[in-house]
Biopython code that builds the backbone (N, CA, C, O; Angstrom):
import numpy as np
from Bio.PDB.StructureBuilder import StructureBuilder

atoms = [
    (1, "MET", "N", (96.185, 83.026, 108.033)),
    (1, "MET", "CA", (97.159, 83.163, 106.936)),
    (1, "MET", "C", (97.910, 84.664, 107.473)),
    (1, "MET", "O", (97.265, 85.403, 108.217)),
    (2, "LYS", "N", (98.874, 84.923, 107.171)),
    (2, "LYS", "CA", (99.274, 86.284, 106.970)),
    (2, "LYS", "C", (99.507, 86.687, 105.682)),
    (2, "LYS", "O", (99.648, 85.732, 104.917)),
    (3, "MET", "N", (99.616, 88.000, 105.067)),
    (3, "MET", "CA", (99.618, 88.644, 103.631)),
    (3, "MET", "C", (101.314, 88.679, 103.693)),
    (3, "MET", "O", (101.482, 88.189, 104.809)),
    (4, "PHE", "N", (101.996, 88.822, 103.429)),
    (4, "PHE", "CA", (103.498, 89.162, 103.206)),
    (4, "PHE", "C", (103.379, 90.491, 102.360)),
    (4, "PHE", "O", (102.776, 90.365, 101.294)),
    (5, "LEU", "N", (103.814, 91.623, 102.643)),
    (5, "LEU", "CA", (104.292, 92.216, 101.038)),
    (5, "LEU", "C", (105.923, 92.533, 101.030)),
    (5, "LEU", "O", (106.866, 92.399, 101.810)),
    (6, "VAL", "N", (105.736, 92.942, 99.930)),
    (6, "VAL", "CA", (107.540, 92.848, 99.880)),
    (6, "VAL", "C", (107.896, 94.156, 98.696)),
    (6, "VAL", "O", (107.643, 93.909, 97.516)),
    (7, "ILE", "N", (108.464, 95.491, 99.053)),
    (7, "ILE", "CA", (108.293, 96.146, 97.929)),
    (7, "ILE", "C", (110.133, 96.154, 97.750)),
    (7, "ILE", "O", (111.042, 95.894, 98.539)),
    (8, "TYR", "N", (110.090, 96.648, 96.118)),
    (8, "TYR", "CA", (111.133, 96.312, 95.619)),
    (8, "TYR", "C", (112.140, 96.816, 94.636)),
    (8, "TYR", "O", (111.971, 96.042, 93.694)),
    (9, "ALA", "N", (113.311, 97.846, 94.202)),
    (9, "ALA", "CA", (113.475, 98.346, 92.972)),
    (9, "ALA", "C", (113.451, 97.240, 92.011)),
    (9, "ALA", "O", (114.199, 96.263, 92.044)),
    (10, "GLU", "N", (112.222, 97.556, 90.866)),
    (10, "GLU", "CA", (111.772, 96.788, 89.515)),
    (10, "GLU", "C", (112.698, 96.336, 88.883)),
    (10, "GLU", "O", (112.437, 95.215, 88.448)),
    (11, "ALA", "N", (114.016, 96.826, 88.539)),
    (11, "ALA", "CA", (115.639, 96.748, 87.940)),
    (11, "ALA", "C", (115.900, 95.253, 88.650)),
    (11, "ALA", "O", (116.260, 94.273, 87.998)),
    (12, "SER", "N", (115.710, 95.245, 89.794)),
    (12, "SER", "CA", (116.198, 94.137, 90.840)),
    (12, "SER", "C", (115.253, 92.480, 90.200)),
    (12, "SER", "O", (115.678, 91.327, 90.121)),
    (13, "ASP", "N", (113.752, 93.124, 89.815)),
    (13, "ASP", "CA", (112.524, 91.929, 89.379)),
    (13, "ASP", "C", (112.833, 90.594, 89.627)),
    (13, "ASP", "O", (112.204, 89.920, 90.442)),
    (14, "GLU", "N", (113.862, 90.133, 88.903)),
    (14, "GLU", "CA", (114.060, 89.031, 88.182)),
    (14, "GLU", "C", (114.927, 88.272, 89.384)),
    (14, "GLU", "O", (114.308, 87.389, 89.978)),
    (15, "SER", "N", (116.361, 88.539, 89.824)),
    (15, "SER", "CA", (116.424, 88.193, 90.627)),
    (15, "SER", "C", (115.648, 87.858, 92.301)),
    (15, "SER", "O", (115.686, 86.850, 93.008)),
    (16, "ILE", "N", (115.063, 89.031, 92.467)),
    (16, "ILE", "CA", (114.061, 88.998, 93.884)),
    (16, "ILE", "C", (112.821, 87.498, 93.006)),
    (16, "ILE", "O", (113.011, 86.294, 93.177)),
    (17, "ILE", "N", (112.177, 87.839, 92.523)),
    (17, "ILE", "CA", (111.795, 86.595, 91.806)),
    (17, "ILE", "C", (111.916, 85.082, 91.672)),
    (17, "ILE", "O", (111.048, 84.211, 91.745)),
    (18, "GLY", "N", (113.213, 85.008, 91.459)),
    (18, "GLY", "CA", (113.638, 83.898, 91.431)),
    (18, "GLY", "C", (113.947, 83.254, 92.737)),
    (18, "GLY", "O", (113.687, 82.130, 93.166)),
    (19, "ALA", "N", (114.572, 84.272, 93.252)),
    (19, "ALA", "CA", (114.945, 83.708, 95.215)),
    (19, "ALA", "C", (113.898, 83.350, 95.712)),
    (19, "ALA", "O", (114.046, 82.297, 96.333)),
    (20, "PHE", "N", (112.059, 84.059, 95.746)),
    (20, "PHE", "CA", (111.743, 83.593, 96.047)),
    (20, "PHE", "C", (110.923, 82.172, 95.325)),
    (20, "PHE", "O", (110.220, 81.525, 96.102)),
    (21, "LYS", "N", (110.984, 81.845, 94.320)),
    (21, "LYS", "CA", (110.607, 80.486, 93.979)),
    (21, "LYS", "C", (111.514, 80.008, 94.067)),
    (21, "LYS", "O", (111.027, 78.880, 93.991)),
    (22, "SER", "N", (112.546, 79.823, 94.175)),
    (22, "SER", "CA", (113.573, 78.951, 95.214)),
    (22, "SER", "C", (113.488, 78.302, 95.828)),
    (22, "SER", "O", (113.665, 77.084, 95.781)),
    (23, "ALA", "N", (112.984, 79.416, 97.090)),
    (23, "ALA", "CA", (112.831, 79.203, 98.522)),
    (23, "ALA", "C", (111.289, 78.862, 98.526)),
    (23, "ALA", "O", (110.667, 79.083, 99.565)),
    (24, "GLY", "N", (110.477, 78.212, 97.169)),
    (24, "GLY", "CA", (109.498, 77.725, 97.627)),
    (24, "GLY", "C", (108.269, 78.428, 97.398)),
    (24, "GLY", "O", (107.295, 77.808, 96.971)),
    (25, "PHE", "N", (108.189, 80.169, 97.738)),
    (25, "PHE", "CA", (107.198, 80.751, 97.732)),
    (25, "PHE", "C", (106.840, 81.077, 96.032)),
    (25, "PHE", "O", (107.407, 81.954, 95.380)),
    (26, "LYS", "N", (106.103, 80.440, 95.670)),
    (26, "LYS", "CA", (105.998, 80.170, 94.315)),
    (26, "LYS", "C", (104.533, 80.958, 93.894)),
    (26, "LYS", "O", (104.423, 81.369, 92.739)),
    (27, "SER", "N", (103.548, 81.131, 94.751)),
    (27, "SER", "CA", (101.933, 81.951, 94.564)),
    (27, "SER", "C", (102.287, 83.165, 94.955)),
    (27, "SER", "O", (102.729, 83.165, 96.103)),
    (28, "TYR", "N", (102.254, 84.505, 94.286)),
    (28, "TYR", "CA", (101.989, 85.852, 94.551)),
    (28, "TYR", "C", (101.256, 86.312, 94.234)),
    (28, "TYR", "O", (100.558, 85.548, 93.567)),
    (29, "THR", "N", (100.722, 87.636, 94.304)),
    (29, "THR", "CA", (100.343, 88.656, 93.369)),
    (29, "THR", "C", (101.433, 90.177, 92.851)),
    (29, "THR", "O", (101.883, 90.936, 93.710)),
    (30, "LYS", "N", (101.600, 90.304, 91.902)),
    (30, "LYS", "CA", (102.875, 91.436, 91.861)),
    (30, "LYS", "C", (102.141, 92.731, 91.641)),
    (30, "LYS", "O", (101.306, 92.697, 90.737)),
    (31, "MET", "N", (102.264, 93.684, 92.186)),
    (31, "MET", "CA", (102.132, 95.300, 91.374)),
    (31, "MET", "C", (103.076, 95.824, 90.760)),
    (31, "MET", "O", (104.127, 95.785, 91.400)),
    (32, "HIS", "N", (103.175, 96.551, 89.267)),
    (32, "HIS", "CA", (104.067, 96.892, 88.547)),
    (32, "HIS", "C", (104.025, 98.486, 88.716)),
    (32, "HIS", "O", (102.981, 99.135, 88.779)),
    (33, "GLY", "N", (105.337, 99.023, 88.779)),
    (33, "GLY", "CA", (105.564, 100.296, 88.875)),
    (33, "GLY", "C", (104.788, 101.618, 89.935)),
    (33, "GLY", "O", (104.289, 102.725, 89.733)),
    (34, "ALA", "N", (105.077, 100.615, 91.273)),
    (34, "ALA", "CA", (104.358, 101.588, 92.321)),
    (34, "ALA", "C", (105.889, 102.472, 92.445)),
    (34, "ALA", "O", (107.052, 102.069, 92.427)),
    (35, "THR", "N", (105.181, 104.120, 92.603)),
    (35, "THR", "CA", (106.382, 104.720, 92.889)),
    (35, "THR", "C", (106.395, 105.233, 94.631)),
    (35, "THR", "O", (105.361, 105.193, 95.298)),
    (36, "GLY", "N", (107.535, 105.637, 95.123)),
    (36, "GLY", "CA", (107.910, 106.559, 96.530)),
    (36, "GLY", "C", (109.094, 106.743, 96.767)),
    (36, "GLY", "O", (110.030, 106.812, 95.971)),
    (37, "GLU", "N", (109.088, 106.844, 98.076)),
    (37, "GLU", "CA", (110.344, 106.981, 98.692)),
    (37, "GLU", "C", (110.542, 106.646, 100.222)),
    (37, "GLU", "O", (109.810, 107.057, 101.123)),
    (38, "GLY", "N", (111.676, 105.814, 100.377)),
    (38, "GLY", "CA", (112.461, 105.110, 101.550)),
    (38, "GLY", "C", (113.180, 105.552, 102.347)),
    (38, "GLY", "O", (113.645, 106.673, 102.139)),
    (39, "GLU", "N", (113.460, 104.976, 103.303)),
    (39, "GLU", "CA", (114.598, 105.280, 103.998)),
    (39, "GLU", "C", (116.088, 104.855, 103.620)),
    (39, "GLU", "O", (117.151, 105.388, 103.939)),
    (40, "GLU", "N", (115.806, 103.595, 102.749)),
    (40, "GLU", "CA", (117.086, 103.054, 102.520)),
    (40, "GLU", "C", (117.543, 102.884, 101.152)),
    (40, "GLU", "O", (118.534, 102.231, 100.823)),
    (41, "SER", "N", (116.510, 103.711, 100.133)),
    (41, "SER", "CA", (117.313, 103.806, 98.697)),
    (41, "SER", "C", (116.616, 105.336, 98.458)),
    (41, "SER", "O", (115.660, 105.742, 99.119)),
    (42, "GLU", "N", (117.384, 106.213, 97.227)),
    (42, "GLU", "CA", (116.942, 106.727, 96.938)),
    (42, "GLU", "C", (115.304, 106.763, 96.129)),
    (42, "GLU", "O", (114.836, 105.640, 95.938)),
    (43, "PRO", "N", (114.824, 107.422, 95.868)),
    (43, "PRO", "CA", (113.415, 107.888, 95.826)),
    (43, "PRO", "C", (113.313, 107.261, 94.161)),
    (43, "PRO", "O", (114.268, 107.220, 93.386)),
    (44, "LYS", "N", (112.199, 106.894, 93.920)),
    (44, "LYS", "CA", (111.343, 105.887, 92.628)),
    (44, "LYS", "C", (110.366, 106.126, 92.819)),
    (44, "LYS", "O", (109.449, 105.645, 93.485)),
    (45, "LEU", "N", (110.614, 107.515, 91.767)),
    (45, "LEU", "CA", (109.116, 108.400, 91.259)),
    (45, "LEU", "C", (108.991, 108.230, 89.742)),
    (45, "LEU", "O", (108.344, 109.023, 89.057)),
    (46, "GLY", "N", (109.633, 107.167, 89.243)),
    (46, "GLY", "CA", (109.584, 107.592, 87.319)),
    (46, "GLY", "C", (109.157, 108.544, 86.937)),
    (46, "GLY", "O", (108.106, 108.596, 86.299)),
    (47, "THR", "N", (110.216, 110.014, 87.379)),
    (47, "THR", "CA", (110.548, 110.831, 86.649)),
    (47, "THR", "C", (111.956, 110.820, 86.089)),
    (47, "THR", "O", (112.754, 109.892, 86.221)),
    (48, "HIS", "N", (112.256, 112.428, 85.184)),
    (48, "HIS", "CA", (113.275, 112.115, 84.154)),
    (48, "HIS", "C", (114.377, 112.095, 85.998)),
    (48, "HIS", "O", (115.383, 111.434, 86.256)),
    (49, "CYS", "N", (113.483, 113.258, 87.044)),
    (49, "CYS", "CA", (114.659, 113.787, 88.078)),
    (49, "CYS", "C", (114.942, 112.265, 88.696)),
    (49, "CYS", "O", (116.067, 111.835, 88.951)),
    (50, "TRP", "N", (113.807, 111.601, 88.869)),
    (50, "TRP", "CA", (114.081, 110.271, 90.159)),
    (50, "TRP", "C", (113.454, 109.040, 89.073)),
    (50, "TRP", "O", (112.343, 108.608, 89.379)),
    (51, "PRO", "N", (113.803, 108.736, 88.416)),
    (51, "PRO", "CA", (113.649, 107.562, 87.662)),
    (51, "PRO", "C", (113.392, 106.491, 88.336)),
    (51, "PRO", "O", (113.526, 106.563, 89.557)),
    (52, "GLY", "N", (112.931, 105.138, 87.693)),
    (52, "GLY", "CA", (112.911, 104.044, 88.322)),
    (52, "GLY", "C", (111.343, 104.390, 89.278)),
    (52, "GLY", "O", (110.727, 105.369, 89.699)),
    (53, "LYS", "N", (111.230, 102.929, 89.267)),
    (53, "LYS", "CA", (109.882, 102.263, 89.810)),
    (53, "LYS", "C", (110.579, 101.350, 90.516)),
    (53, "LYS", "O", (111.739, 101.034, 90.250)),
    (54, "ASN", "N", (109.606, 100.681, 91.857)),
    (54, "ASN", "CA", (109.582, 99.376, 92.416)),
    (54, "ASN", "C", (107.623, 98.447, 92.037)),
    (54, "ASN", "O", (106.490, 98.755, 91.669)),
    (55, "ASN", "N", (108.640, 96.946, 92.583)),
    (55, "ASN", "CA", (107.525, 95.965, 92.556)),
    (55, "ASN", "C", (106.834, 95.929, 93.986)),
    (55, "ASN", "O", (107.335, 96.298, 95.048)),
    (56, "ALA", "N", (105.623, 95.422, 93.781)),
    (56, "ALA", "CA", (105.474, 94.981, 95.004)),
    (56, "ALA", "C", (104.584, 93.645, 94.990)),
    (56, "ALA", "O", (103.520, 93.641, 94.372)),
    (57, "LEU", "N", (105.166, 92.187, 95.880)),
    (57, "LEU", "CA", (104.458, 91.498, 95.881)),
    (57, "LEU", "C", (103.867, 90.909, 97.063)),
    (57, "LEU", "O", (104.506, 90.498, 98.031)),
    (58, "PHE", "N", (102.612, 90.892, 96.929)),
    (58, "PHE", "CA", (102.005, 90.162, 97.977)),
    (58, "PHE", "C", (101.694, 88.625, 97.920)),
    (58, "PHE", "O", (101.139, 88.093, 96.959)),
    (59, "ILE", "N", (102.075, 88.023, 98.956)),
    (59, "ILE", "CA", (102.397, 86.504, 99.294)),
    (59, "ILE", "C", (101.419, 86.179, 100.339)),
    (59, "ILE", "O", (101.269, 87.015, 101.229)),
    (60, "GLY", "N", (100.660, 84.986, 100.375)),
    (60, "GLY", "CA", (99.652, 84.953, 101.705)),
    (60, "GLY", "C", (100.734, 83.657, 101.971)),
    (60, "GLY", "O", (101.339, 82.985, 101.137)),
    (61, "VAL", "N", (100.738, 83.574, 103.421)),
    (61, "VAL", "CA", (101.591, 82.893, 104.113)),
    (61, "VAL", "C", (100.914, 82.273, 105.313)),
    (61, "VAL", "O", (100.067, 82.899, 105.951)),
    (62, "HIS", "N", (101.265, 81.105, 105.607)),
    (62, "HIS", "CA", (100.908, 80.403, 107.145)),
    (62, "HIS", "C", (102.004, 81.423, 108.143)),
    (62, "HIS", "O", (102.994, 82.076, 107.812)),
    (63, "PRO", "N", (101.429, 81.254, 109.295)),
    (63, "PRO", "CA", (102.481, 81.836, 110.296)),
    (63, "PRO", "C", (103.824, 81.311, 110.859)),
    (63, "PRO", "O", (104.727, 81.769, 111.560)),
    (64, "GLU", "N", (103.592, 80.338, 110.340)),
    (64, "GLU", "CA", (104.938, 79.695, 110.852)),
    (64, "GLU", "C", (105.975, 79.724, 109.721)),
    (64, "GLU", "O", (107.155, 79.403, 109.855)),
    (65, "GLU", "N", (105.464, 80.095, 108.730)),
    (65, "GLU", "CA", (106.609, 79.988, 107.206)),
    (65, "GLU", "C", (106.851, 81.687, 107.433)),
    (65, "GLU", "O", (107.695, 82.116, 106.646)),
    (66, "ILE", "N", (106.248, 82.782, 108.399)),
    (66, "ILE", "CA", (107.082, 83.965, 108.527)),
    (66, "ILE", "C", (108.358, 84.426, 108.512)),
    (66, "ILE", "O", (108.987, 85.303, 107.921)),
    (67, "GLN", "N", (108.586, 83.501, 109.416)),
    (67, "GLN", "CA", (110.317, 83.623, 110.246)),
    (67, "GLN", "C", (110.975, 82.937, 108.327)),
    (67, "GLN", "O", (111.561, 83.789, 107.659)),
    (68, "HIS", "N", (110.847, 81.882, 107.853)),
    (68, "HIS", "CA", (111.698, 81.442, 106.915)),
    (68, "HIS", "C", (111.545, 82.796, 105.559)),
    (68, "HIS", "O", (112.593, 83.319, 105.177)),
    (69, "ILE", "N", (110.130, 83.271, 104.910)),
    (69, "ILE", "CA", (110.162, 84.072, 104.630)),
    (69, "ILE", "C", (111.334, 85.518, 104.622)),
    (69, "ILE", "O", (112.036, 85.965, 103.714)),
    (70, "SER", "N", (111.113, 86.036, 106.331)),
    (70, "SER", "CA", (111.749, 87.220, 106.719)),
    (70, "SER", "C", (113.486, 87.072, 106.623)),
    (70, "SER", "O", (114.304, 87.991, 106.654)),
    (71, "ASP", "N", (113.697, 85.848, 106.520)),
    (71, "ASP", "CA", (114.904, 85.244, 106.685)),
    (71, "ASP", "C", (115.362, 85.576, 105.561)),
    (71, "ASP", "O", (116.476, 86.089, 105.669)),
    (72, "LEU", "N", (114.848, 85.482, 104.143)),
    (72, "LEU", "CA", (115.295, 85.519, 102.741)),
    (72, "LEU", "C", (115.055, 87.005, 102.291)),
    (72, "LEU", "O", (115.807, 87.475, 101.437)),
    (73, "VAL", "N", (113.995, 87.804, 102.847)),
    (73, "VAL", "CA", (114.019, 89.178, 102.448)),
    (73, "VAL", "C", (115.732, 89.757, 103.092)),
    (73, "VAL", "O", (116.521, 90.475, 102.477)),
    (74, "ARG", "N", (115.892, 89.232, 104.321)),
    (74, "ARG", "CA", (117.360, 89.284, 105.152)),
    (74, "ARG", "C", (118.528, 89.393, 104.365)),
    (74, "ARG", "O", (119.359, 90.287, 104.210)),
    (75, "LYS", "N", (118.328, 87.855, 103.745)),
    (75, "LYS", "CA", (119.444, 87.825, 102.860)),
    (75, "LYS", "C", (119.188, 88.961, 101.404)),
    (75, "LYS", "O", (120.028, 89.838, 101.201)),
    (76, "LEU", "N", (118.440, 88.872, 100.837)),
    (76, "LEU", "CA", (118.181, 89.685, 99.570)),
    (76, "LEU", "C", (118.662, 91.254, 99.934)),
    (76, "LEU", "O", (119.283, 92.067, 99.250)),
    (77, "LYS", "N", (118.145, 91.337, 101.224)),
    (77, "LYS", "CA", (118.653, 93.127, 101.487)),
    (77, "LYS", "C", (120.119, 93.295, 101.472)),
    (77, "LYS", "O", (120.635, 94.411, 101.412)),
    (78, "VAL", "N", (120.916, 92.002, 101.536)),
    (78, "VAL", "CA", (122.373, 91.908, 101.377)),
    (78, "VAL", "C", (122.603, 91.994, 100.231)),
    (78, "VAL", "O", (123.282, 92.955, 99.869)),
    (79, "GLU", "N", (122.230, 91.240, 99.455)),
    (79, "GLU", "CA", (122.775, 90.828, 97.933)),
    (79, "GLU", "C", (122.348, 91.940, 97.294)),
    (79, "GLU", "O", (123.078, 92.220, 96.343)),
    (80, "HIS", "N", (121.340, 92.761, 97.474)),
    (80, "HIS", "CA", (120.580, 93.701, 96.568)),
    (80, "HIS", "C", (120.213, 94.827, 97.216)),
    (80, "HIS", "O", (119.134, 95.390, 97.030)),
    (81, "PRO", "N", (121.415, 95.344, 98.294)),
    (81, "PRO", "CA", (121.313, 96.764, 98.596)),
    (81, "PRO", "C", (121.099, 98.017, 97.948)),
    (81, "PRO", "O", (121.502, 98.939, 98.657)),
    (82, "ARG", "N", (120.754, 98.281, 97.179)),
    (82, "ARG", "CA", (120.577, 99.300, 96.529)),
    (82, "ARG", "C", (119.147, 98.756, 95.579)),
    (82, "ARG", "O", (118.733, 99.372, 94.597)),
    (83, "ALA", "N", (118.457, 97.333, 96.182)),
    (83, "ALA", "CA", (117.024, 98.036, 95.743)),
    (83, "ALA", "C", (116.064, 97.761, 96.349)),
    (83, "ALA", "O", (115.200, 96.982, 95.949)),
    (84, "GLY", "N", (116.053, 98.559, 97.780)),
    (84, "GLY", "CA", (115.664, 99.258, 98.784)),
    (84, "GLY", "C", (114.740, 98.139, 99.045)),
    (84, "GLY", "O", (113.562, 98.415, 98.818)),
    (85, "ILE", "N", (115.020, 96.744, 99.535)),
    (85, "ILE", "CA", (113.892, 96.098, 99.965)),
    (85, "ILE", "C", (113.532, 96.268, 100.969)),
    (85, "ILE", "O", (114.327, 96.494, 101.881)),
    (86, "ARG", "N", (111.901, 96.212, 101.207)),
    (86, "ARG", "CA", (111.267, 96.603, 102.473)),
    (86, "ARG", "C", (110.391, 95.388, 102.377)),
    (86, "ARG", "O", (110.062, 94.847, 101.321)),
    (87, "ALA", "N", (109.884, 94.835, 104.158)),
    (87, "ALA", "CA", (108.976, 93.878, 103.420)),
    (87, "ALA", "C", (108.306, 94.236, 105.310)),
    (87, "ALA", "O", (108.827, 94.615, 106.359)),
    (88, "PHE", "N", (106.487, 93.717, 104.722)),
    (88, "PHE", "CA", (105.884, 94.044, 106.213)),
    (88, "PHE", "C", (104.786, 92.775, 106.404)),
    (88, "PHE", "O", (104.356, 92.069, 105.492)),
    (89, "THR", "N", (104.528, 92.702, 107.496)),
    (89, "THR", "CA", (103.304, 91.347, 107.183)),
    (89, "THR", "C", (101.680, 92.151, 108.313)),
    (89, "THR", "O", (101.779, 92.720, 109.400)),
    (90, "PHE", "N", (100.656, 91.936, 107.676)),
    (90, "PHE", "CA", (99.527, 91.832, 108.170)),
    (90, "PHE", "C", (98.685, 90.480, 107.944)),
    (90, "PHE", "O", (99.013, 89.399, 107.456)),
    (91, "PRO", "N", (97.249, 91.040, 108.584)),
    (91, "PRO", "CA", (96.729, 90.006, 108.830)),
    (91, "PRO", "C", (96.024, 89.943, 107.285)),
    (91, "PRO", "O", (95.802, 90.978, 106.658)),
    (92, "MET", "N", (95.664, 88.442, 106.693)),
    (92, "MET", "CA", (94.679, 88.217, 106.062)),
    (92, "MET", "C", (93.528, 86.999, 105.930)),
    (92, "MET", "O", (93.644, 85.830, 106.298)),
    (93, "GLU", "N", (92.509, 87.578, 105.360)),
    (93, "GLU", "CA", (91.524, 86.236, 105.687)),
    (93, "GLU", "C", (90.568, 86.336, 104.671)),
    (93, "GLU", "O", (89.739, 87.234, 104.524)),
    (94, "GLU", "N", (90.815, 84.994, 103.738)),
    (94, "GLU", "CA", (90.090, 85.106, 102.756)),
    (94, "GLU", "C", (88.674, 85.179, 103.209)),
    (94, "GLU", "O", (88.313, 85.010, 104.374)),
    (95, "CYS", "N", (87.562, 85.559, 101.755)),
    (95, "CYS", "CA", (86.338, 86.157, 102.106)),
    (95, "CYS", "C", (85.882, 85.818, 101.360)),
    (95, "CYS", "O", (84.686, 86.101, 101.422)),
    (96, "ILE", "N", (86.247, 85.058, 100.183)),
    (96, "ILE", "CA", (85.365, 83.702, 99.443)),
    (96, "ILE", "C", (85.809, 82.796, 98.865)),
    (96, "ILE", "O", (85.064, 81.930, 98.407)),
]
sb = StructureBuilder()
sb.init_structure("model")
sb.init_model(0)
sb.init_chain("A")
sb.init_seg("    ")
for serial, (resi, resn, name, xyz) in enumerate(atoms, 1):
    if name == "N":
        sb.init_residue(resn, " ", resi, " ")
    sb.init_atom(name, np.array(xyz, "f"), 0.0, 1.0, " ", f" {name:<3s}", serial, name[0])
structure = sb.get_structure()
């Protein structure tokens, strides 16, 4: 298994979650209110000067699903250019 991590602007949450569910990725863990600075969008620090926050989705996927979910993220980046969507994968091993 792989862990697929997606970070995006909180303001785009409904559209992003809907797209993942429509594509068949219905199981996830979401962290609300993440802050940070990225390369493709303005900082989202939850402050007066830099308002907004991010959400992070953790989605466990089988290796053969990586291409499909990556293609979905590429599509979402085009549809939501201000959401600052970024995606990463890393190994995942269930221990219990």
